[in-house]
N, C-alpha and C positions, 0 to 999 in steps of 0.2 A: 438455755438462752432464750431470749424473746422470740416471739413469732415473726420478727422481720424476716424478709426474704430478699435475696439478691436478685436484681433484675437484669435482663439482657436489652440493650438498646434495639429498637425496631429494625433499624438498618443493618444490624449485625446478626440477626437471629437466623437468617438462612446459612450464614457462614458457620455459625456455631453448630446448627444441625449437620452440616456437611462434614465437620471435623469430627464427629462422633460416629464410630462404627456401628453399623445397622445392616439389615438385610439389603438396604437400597444404596448404601454407601460404604466405602473402604476408608472411612476416616481413621486417623492415627490415635485417636483418644477413645477410651471406653466409656465415659461419662461426660455430661455437660460440665459437672463441678471440675474435672480435670482440664477442660478447655478454658474455663474462667480463671483457674489459678494459673495455668500457663500464660494466658493473655495478661493478667495482672502482672506477672513476673516480668513479661516482655515491656509492659508499660513502665514498670519501675525502672528497668534497665535503660530505658530511653528518657527517664525522668519527666514523663509526660502524663497528665490527667486530662481526660476529656469528659465533660458532663454529659449525662444521658439526657437527651432532649425528649424522646418518647420511648417508653418501654414496649418491648414486643407484646402483642396480644396473642400470637399463635405459639409462643413459647412461655410456659408458666414460670414465674419467678421461682428461684431455687431456695428451698427451705435450708436454713442453717444447719439443721440436724443431718443433711446429706453431706456436709463436709466433715471429713475425718478430723480427729483432733489435731493432727498435725497442720491441716489447713486452717483450722480456726486459730492455731498458734500463729501462723503466718499472717492472717488477717489482723491479729492483734499487734504483732511486731510492727507491721506496715503502718498501723494506726499511731502507734507510739512514736515511730520514726518521723512520721509525717507532722504530728501535732507537738512533738517534744513535751508531751504531758502524760504521765503515767495514769492519770485519773481517767483516761480515755478507755481503759479496759474494765472500767467499774460495771457493775451489774445492774445498770438502770437503763431505761428505755432510750434516753437521749444519747448516752455514750454508745450504745448499741447501733443506733441509727448513724451516728457519725462514722463508726468503724465500717458499716457496710457501704456508706456513701464514698468514703476514700477508696475501698476495694473496688466498687463498681465503676469508679472513674478511671482507675488504673487499668481495670480489665477492658474497659470500653476503648482506652488508648491502644492497648495491646491488640485488640481485635481490629481496630482501624489500621494498624501497622500490618497485621496478618492479611487483611482484606487487600491491601496494596500489593504485599509481597506474593500473595497466592494467586492473584489475578491471573487467568488464562492457564493456570497449572492443571495437569491431568491427575498426577499423582501428589496428594498433599503430603504424604509421609516423605517422600523423597525431597520436596521443596522445603519441608521443615528441617530436614537433616542439613540441607545446604545453607539455610538461614543460620542454623545453630553453629555450623562450622565457621562460617564467615564472621559471626559474632565472637567466636572463640578467638580467631586469629586476629580480628581487629583489636580485641582488648589485649591480646598478648603483644602486639605491636606498640600499643599505647603504654603499656607498662614497661618502664626502663629498668625496673628492679630486677635484681637476680632471682631467677625462679628455677627451683630444682626440677619442676615438672617438665621442663624441656628434655631432661635426660631420661625420663621413663619410656619415651616412645621408641 
C-alpha cells in the first residue's frame, strides 16, 4: 500500500487516546487502529460522514500497515459500497487517497457520536456495552422479519 496515513480530527484526538488502554487509562481498546475501525463502523451504522476540518498534531496519523488485512478489507469494502465503483480498490495513489478519505470521514462521524454518548462517563467500557446493547435492541425492533436469533438466548 501507499504511504498514505489515516488521520484523526484534532477535536477527537483526546477521546481516541482515552479509549486506548494504557498505564494512565482503562480504555476498552488495545490500539488506536481498533478505535478508528470501531468508530468507522459506528459512522456507517448511522449512515453519516463528517469531514475532518483539522487533523490532530499531537496524535500521529496511523500508517496503513498498522491495519490488519481484515481491517484493510473493511476499508476497501466500505469504499466500494460508498462509490459503487470497483476501481476504487485500484493500486494507485488517487484510489488509495479516496479510500482513506471515506474511511476517515466515517470514523470521524463515529468518534463524534462516541464523544456525545461518552460525555460524563467514568467507565467507557461499561458505557460502550450499553450503547451496543441499545443499538442491538433498536435494530431488532426495526426489523419485522422473522429472526431465529431470538430463540438462541
